[in-house]
C-alpha positions as a printed NumPy array, in Angstrom:
array([[116.635, 104.38 ,  89.779],
       [113.157, 105.494,  88.777],
       [111.498, 102.07 ,  88.591],
       [111.278, 101.608,  92.366],
       [109.013, 102.951,  95.105],
       [109.424, 103.166,  98.878],
       [106.514, 101.942, 101.007],
       [106.221, 103.127, 104.624],
       [103.484, 102.11 , 107.065],
       [102.765, 104.756, 109.713],
       [100.753, 104.48 , 112.924],
       [101.001, 107.09 , 115.71 ],
       [104.772, 107.378, 115.411],
       [106.617, 110.197, 117.172],
       [106.867, 112.755, 114.36 ],
       [110.441, 113.675, 115.295],
       [111.529, 110.078, 114.712],
       [109.393, 109.684, 111.598],
       [110.951, 112.821, 110.071],
       [114.357, 111.127, 110.3  ],
       [112.944, 108.042, 108.585],
       [111.356, 110.042, 105.79 ],
       [114.427, 112.214, 105.267],
       [116.504, 109.054, 104.803],
       [114.151, 108.097, 101.945],
       [113.659, 111.47 , 100.261],
       [117.257, 111.674,  99.043],
       [116.673, 108.814,  96.57 ],
       [114.14 , 110.896,  94.617],
       [111.767, 108.001,  93.957],
       [108.01 , 107.677,  94.672],
       [107.258, 107.327,  98.394],
       [103.943, 105.898,  99.601],
       [103.078, 106.536, 103.254],
       [100.187, 104.476, 104.58 ],
       [ 98.678, 106.26 , 107.574],
       [ 97.035, 103.308, 109.296],
       [ 94.232, 105.126, 111.123],
       [ 96.43 , 107.187, 113.448],
       [ 94.834, 109.549, 115.968],
       [ 93.457, 112.848, 114.674],
       [ 96.304, 114.68 , 116.409],
       [ 99.048, 112.55 , 114.802],
       [ 97.333, 112.549, 111.407],
       [ 97.004, 116.337, 111.486],
       [100.678, 116.768, 112.425],
       [101.76 , 114.362, 109.682],
       [ 99.666, 116.115, 107.027],
       [101.037, 119.519, 108.078],
       [104.622, 118.251, 107.879],
       [104.102, 116.725, 104.422],
       [102.391, 119.884, 103.191],
       [105.398, 121.95 , 104.264],
       [107.728, 119.561, 102.449],
       [105.688, 120.106,  99.278],
       [107.192, 117.163,  97.384],
       [105.371, 115.694,  94.376],
       [106.858, 112.233,  94.844],
       [105.216, 111.631,  98.256],
       [101.716, 110.141,  98.459],
       [ 99.821, 109.909, 101.75 ],
       [ 97.277, 107.062, 101.762],
       [ 94.894, 107.174, 104.74 ],
       [ 93.015, 104.067, 105.861],
       [ 89.45 , 104.321, 107.211],
       [ 90.176, 101.893, 110.066],
       [ 93.196, 100.313, 111.746],
       [ 94.243,  97.571, 109.306],
       [ 97.458,  96.431, 111.033],
       [100.609,  95.844, 109.047],
       [ 99.646,  93.05 , 106.621],
       [ 96.536,  94.759, 105.268],
       [ 98.121,  98.202, 105.542],
       [100.892,  97.048, 103.209],
       [ 98.383,  95.568, 100.758],
       [ 96.48 ,  98.873, 100.933],
       [ 99.666, 100.799, 100.107],
       [100.593,  98.514,  97.229],
       [ 97.491,  99.729,  95.389],
       [ 99.215, 103.117,  95.056],
       [102.494, 101.786,  93.682],
       [103.066, 102.024,  89.94 ],
       [106.704, 100.949,  89.736],
       [107.949,  97.412,  89.06 ],
       [109.986,  97.31 ,  92.289],
       [109.268,  98.205,  95.912],
       [111.306,  98.469,  99.105],
       [109.565,  98.527, 102.486],
       [110.737, 100.828, 105.27 ],
       [109.465, 100.774, 108.853],
       [108.272, 104.061, 110.329],
       [111.229, 104.347, 112.725],
       [114.137, 102.966, 110.64 ],
       [116.541, 104.492, 108.114],
       [117.064, 103.588, 104.456],
       [120.789, 104.003, 103.841],
       [121.093, 102.92 , 100.221],
       [119.3  , 101.342,  97.258],
       [121.35 ,  98.735,  95.414],
       [122.123, 100.238,  92.013],
       [121.558,  97.124,  89.89 ],
       [118.356,  95.966,  91.581],
       [116.495,  95.657,  88.263],
       [118.698,  92.686,  87.28 ],
       [117.092,  90.531,  89.981],
       [113.72 ,  89.568,  91.417],
       [114.928,  90.126,  95.001],
       [117.803,  92.065,  96.581],
       [118.395,  90.847, 100.133],
       [120.075,  92.725, 102.954],
       [123.408,  91.504, 104.336],
       [121.714,  90.284, 107.522],
       [119.119,  88.172, 105.693],
       [118.866,  84.431, 105.344],
       [118.403,  83.669, 101.659],
       [116.922,  80.162, 101.865],
       [114.439,  78.353, 104.093],
       [117.022,  75.705, 105.022],
       [119.442,  78.423, 106.098],
       [116.766,  79.886, 108.356],
       [116.067,  76.452, 109.896],
       [119.739,  76.362, 110.946],
       [120.084,  79.991, 112.091],
       [116.538,  80.804, 113.203],
       [117.421,  84.417, 112.513],
       [117.877,  86.917, 109.663],
       [114.234,  87.469, 108.72 ],
       [113.445,  91.209, 108.352],
       [111.6  ,  92.1  , 105.151],
       [112.21 ,  95.821, 105.507],
       [115.058,  97.052, 103.329],
       [114.632,  94.077, 100.976],
       [114.017,  95.172,  97.372],
       [111.708,  92.981,  95.344],
       [109.395,  93.123,  92.394],
       [106.13 ,  94.732,  93.447],
       [104.064,  91.806,  92.153],
       [106.108,  89.427,  94.324],
       [105.62 ,  91.582,  97.423],
       [101.896,  91.591,  96.754],
       [101.815,  87.805,  96.35 ],
       [103.695,  87.383,  99.624],
       [101.191,  89.475, 101.567],
       [ 98.068,  88.147,  99.899],
       [ 96.311,  84.934, 100.934],
       [ 97.474,  84.901, 104.562],
       [ 94.188,  84.296, 106.413],
       [ 95.627,  82.48 , 109.411],
       [ 98.432,  84.996, 109.906],
       [ 95.966,  87.88 , 110.055],
       [ 94.144,  86.304, 112.989],
       [ 97.23 ,  86.401, 115.237],
       [ 99.158,  89.346, 113.829],
       [ 98.953,  91.14 , 117.172],
       [101.043,  88.52 , 118.979],
       [103.71 ,  87.496, 116.453],
       [105.813,  89.65 , 114.097],
       [104.327,  89.594, 110.591],
       [107.861,  89.893, 109.189],
       [108.745,  86.403, 110.385],
       [105.784,  84.844, 108.608],
       [106.039,  86.816, 105.376],
       [109.815,  86.512, 105.088],
       [109.652,  82.733, 105.386],
       [106.845,  82.762, 102.855],
       [109.136,  84.74 , 100.54 ],
       [111.969,  82.2  , 100.96 ],
       [109.65 ,  79.319, 100.074],
       [108.206,  81.289,  97.163],
       [111.728,  82.1  ,  95.942],
       [112.647,  78.426,  95.768],
       [109.397,  77.146,  94.268],
       [109.292,  79.89 ,  91.616],
       [113.075,  79.898,  90.935],
       [113.38 ,  83.635,  91.561],
       [116.713,  85.361,  90.999],
       [118.339,  87.141,  93.935],
       [121.48 ,  88.807,  95.238],
       [122.682,  90.11 ,  98.605],
       [123.38 ,  93.847,  98.546],
       [127.154,  94.302,  98.934],
       [126.859,  97.225, 101.333],
       [124.775,  98.135, 104.373],
       [121.483,  99.42 , 102.944],
       [119.239,  99.641, 105.997],
       [119.48 , 100.708, 109.633],
       [117.113,  99.003, 112.048],
       [116.423, 101.137, 115.103],
       [114.8  ,  98.841, 117.701],
       [112.113,  99.907, 120.15 ],
       [111.579, 103.392, 118.745],
       [108.167, 102.535, 117.353],
       [105.951,  99.498, 117.011],
       [102.879,  99.274, 114.773],
       [101.358,  96.71 , 117.144],
       [102.143,  97.418, 120.796],
       [101.006,  94.067, 122.14 ],
       [102.522,  91.253, 124.142],
       [104.618,  89.009, 121.911],
       [105.065,  85.263, 122.177],
       [108.46 ,  83.893, 123.134],
       [110.821,  83.472, 120.171],
       [110.67 ,  79.661, 120.065],
       [106.863,  79.626, 120.307],
       [106.329,  82.133, 117.525],
       [108.801,  80.346, 115.23 ],
       [106.917,  77.073, 115.682],
       [103.578,  78.793, 115.24 ],
       [104.685,  80.516, 112.039],
       [105.875,  77.241, 110.534],
       [102.473,  75.699, 111.29 ],
       [100.701,  78.721, 109.783],
       [102.694,  78.419, 106.577],
       [101.56 ,  74.801, 106.245],
       [ 97.922,  75.692, 106.947],
       [ 97.881,  78.584, 104.478],
       [ 99.53 ,  76.434, 101.809],
       [ 96.917,  73.693, 102.28 ],
       [ 94.11 ,  76.227, 102.194],
       [ 95.465,  77.782,  99.004],
       [ 95.895,  74.383,  97.324],
       [ 92.375,  73.3  ,  98.275],
       [ 90.98 ,  76.574,  97.003],
       [ 92.689,  76.068,  93.65 ],
       [ 91.364,  72.494,  93.415],
       [ 87.809,  73.692,  94.13 ],
       [ 88.193,  76.454,  91.553],
       [ 89.286,  73.974,  88.875],
       [ 86.342,  71.676,  89.618]])
């Protein structure tokens, strides 16, 4: 299980809660990247002190020089990852397990996930990216080239956008996948939120995300055409 890293984005989280999150990850004895997304001096100091006392070689703290928000914070953290696979963990959740045979697939979904875009269109649910294991290069591709998403990240969950992008990418690139047979992740709602802002209603943000996916795809295609010319 050495070819996988855990990526955690941190921003002013209650340290007591974050300790529980980190302890749930430490037991797997794999590289852990913590992106401190420009937390306050007080929270940053407390986090550094805690990590220093842990004294673990497999934990890397990556500090940003400004508040990037989740999309860019994840891209920032990916620069520190050297393994072929990555699993994302939110700062207030718990990682329960890592599917043993993850290296046989491009993506390992959680039990609660939709695994195709058509399935999501029917359910309109099952979209969290946290706890999903995937090849690091795929995760990077999912989070790159999302200009329209970045402009409204404060009002809609980035997970919704990037998970749907992953489902489309999975189908167009014929990626292999499996659903983890056991519960691998515990979502703990409302304990911490990287972006404490007013969110759009569910139906509005779903429609908006679908439109954003179309816009970003058109922009990417046009960019590639220009590049070829």
